[in-house]
N, C-alpha and C positions, 0 to 999 in steps of 0.2 A: 787637161795633161790626157794622152791616150794611156787604155787600157793598151797592158802587155807585158811578154812575160815575162821583161826585162828591166820591167817597174814593178811589176811584185816581186823582184826580188832584192830589190833596197832591201823591203825590210827586211830578207834574213838573211841580208849580208854581216860581215865576217864583225866591224863596227856597230851596227847597228842591234846582234847578238850577244857585244857586250857588255851593250851600255843598259840591257832587258836584265842581264843576268847581275850592274850592278842593283839599279832600282828593281828589281826583283831580292835582293838580302837583303836591301834598305826596307819595306817595303815587308819580309822576314821576320827580319827582329825586330821595329815594330809593334807591330802587333807582338810579340812574347813580352815585347817592355812591357804592353800593354795591358796583358793579362795578368802579369805581377803585380803590378797599381789593383787590378778589377780586382785579385782572389781578395783580396784584405774587402771589397762594399762583399760580395761573391758571400766568405761565410758569417757575414754581418744581417745577411740576406735581407738586401737593401736592392733597390730600383733597378737598380743599373748595378751591371755585375760583370766579367769577364770579356762574355763575346763587349759589351758594351767601350769600352775600353780600350781593347782592343783593335776593333772595327775604327772609335774615335784614333786614339792611334796613329793605326793604319794609315790612314784617310788621310788626317796630318801629311807623314812623310810621302806617302805622294802626290801629295797636290804639291808639295816646296822642292823634293827632286825632280822631277821633269820640268818645275822650270831651270833644271840647271843642263839640261838639256836637248838646249831650242832645236842643232844645227841635225841633230837624227831626227824631228819632227817630219810625221807624211811620209819616209821611207826618205827623209833624203831629202825628197826635193823638190822641197816647197819655193812658190814662184816667189814670196815677200818674205824681204827681212822682218827675222825674228829678234824685238830689242825688247827685253824684259827685264823687267825690278822685286826683286824675288821680296823687297819687302813688305811690297805691296799685294803682296800675295800673302806670308803672314799674317796679316793684316785681317786678311778677308778672313783666312780659317779663326784667328783671334774674336772677331764678331760672329761666324758663325756656331762658332761654341759660347757666346755665350748665350744665345736661342739656347743651345740644347741643357747651360749648366739649369736655365728661366725656368725650365720644364720639370722639372726635378727635385724643388723648393716651393714646397707646402708652408703655408699661415692655416693652424686652426684655435682660434681665441689670440694668447698670450702666443701663444704655443708658434715656433717656429722649424722646419726641418728638413733634413735637404744638405743643407749651405755645404757639408762635408764634401756628399757626393757631387753638387760643383766643384769645390773651388777642386778637388780628383782629374775632374774632369780634365778644366783649362789647364792642367798641370798636364794631363794624358796627354792632350793637342801640343802644347812645347816640347812635348819626348817626341813625337811624332815631326815636328819642327825641327828639331838637332835632328836628330840620325838622318833627315829630309837633307839638311846641309853636310851631314856629314862628323859631325863630333861625338861621336862616338858613345867617347868613353865620358862625355858630362851629361849623355841621356841615358845610358847608363844610373851613372848618381842622381839624379833627379829620379830617377823611378823606382832607386832603393832607401833615396829618403822619402819621394811621395808615401812608400809605402809602408818604412819605418812612422814616420810622421801618422801614421793613422789609427799605428797596430801602437806603437807601445806610449803618443802620448799621452790616450787616454788613458791611462794608467801611469803615468807620470801627475795627471793631473788628483788623479782618487787619494797619490799620496802625500800633494799641497793646501793647503790652508782651502774652505769654503764655504759658500753662502747656498746653500738651493733654494730655489723659488717652487715654486706651486700655486698654477695659476684656478683659484677657487669663483665656484658660480651658487646661489644659495638665494632659493626662491622663495616669499615669506609665502605662509597662511589671507588672508584675507586679513583686514585687519591693524596685519600686525603692521609697527611700528617699529624700524631698525633704528637703532642707536650707533651713530661710525666709533662715539670714544670708545662703548661699552666690547666691540664689536675688536677693538683697537688694544684693549686690556688682556682682551678672553684670547687671539693669540700673540701676544705678549706668553701667559701663563701657560704658552703646547712652545713657548721656544722661535715663535716670529714676531716679524711686527711687517705691517701693512705698505706695501712699499706705494711709497709718495708721489701722487700721480696718476697710477692706474686702476682709481675706486672706475669704473663705471653703472651708470644707476639707470635702470628701463619700466617703464610699470604694462602690465598687461590687464588690462577684465583686474584691476582694482586689486591687482596681487602683483610686488614690487618685488627684482630683479637685479642683486648686487654681482657684481666682477670686479675681479681685484688680485693681485698678487701678495703674496706673502711669502719674506724671503726667510730664512732660517737666523737668527743672529753666529749660529755654528754649526756645523753639522753634527755633533754631538749633538746640538741640544735639541733642534726640531724633531719637534715627535711623526713619528711615523707616520704615512696615508693611509694605512693598515688601525689604527687606534684614534687620528683621524674621523676618520668615516663612524664610527663607533662611538665615538663624542656630535657628531656631528645628526647621528639619525634618534642619539633621546636631546636636542635643540629643539627649547620650546618656540611654537612660530615660522620651523624651517622645513619646509613641505618641500622640495629637491635641491640639491647638490652635488656639485660634480666635484673632484677632485683629480688635478694632471699637475704631474711634471711638466715646468713650466722651462720646452726644450726650446734652446735657438744655440 
């Protein structure tokens, strides 16, 4: 295609500018809705904040909305017919967001963090897709529901009965042989039970190390970590210990 003034002006025709304006409004709206969801993550100091959510939501909207205007591609002078299936574009977006979500999930022993962030990033991409398609009311509702879920459901969880879990690592002194039944009895006295199937035992340089998860019998019965730490300091045979909430 020859480059001349007439061809260049096709990119600035009234119809082309109208399409660009609609796309711009879609992108701006998607970015703002992404900010709504991302602010909760930013407020709680997570790695993915308002910028990440705004970019994910806006990019998802951009990829979908451009599929709705193939007649304006290349200044409305494409020499080849464009036949798009928006569902394939959406499929590609969801797959790409899956890789991004996997990057924010971290596993440390028995603790897993980042699941809520990954799920909310996925929701943010869905918000952008809804904006790109033109379901603005549904996109706004999903953004508000996602933000409300992350802000208030944790408060609801704190009111409901639960059994907190603690990941415990204990390294014993050279020659000390721990007994599982004794450890289970000690845990019960402090309001915990050792979860079945979580015990991991290793030995290095004649020193045995046990790792397991202790689940509280109830929220009120479980002894706080600070108290457990003081008791383990005085526990005979323990050379090293590590306590952490088993998040998932």
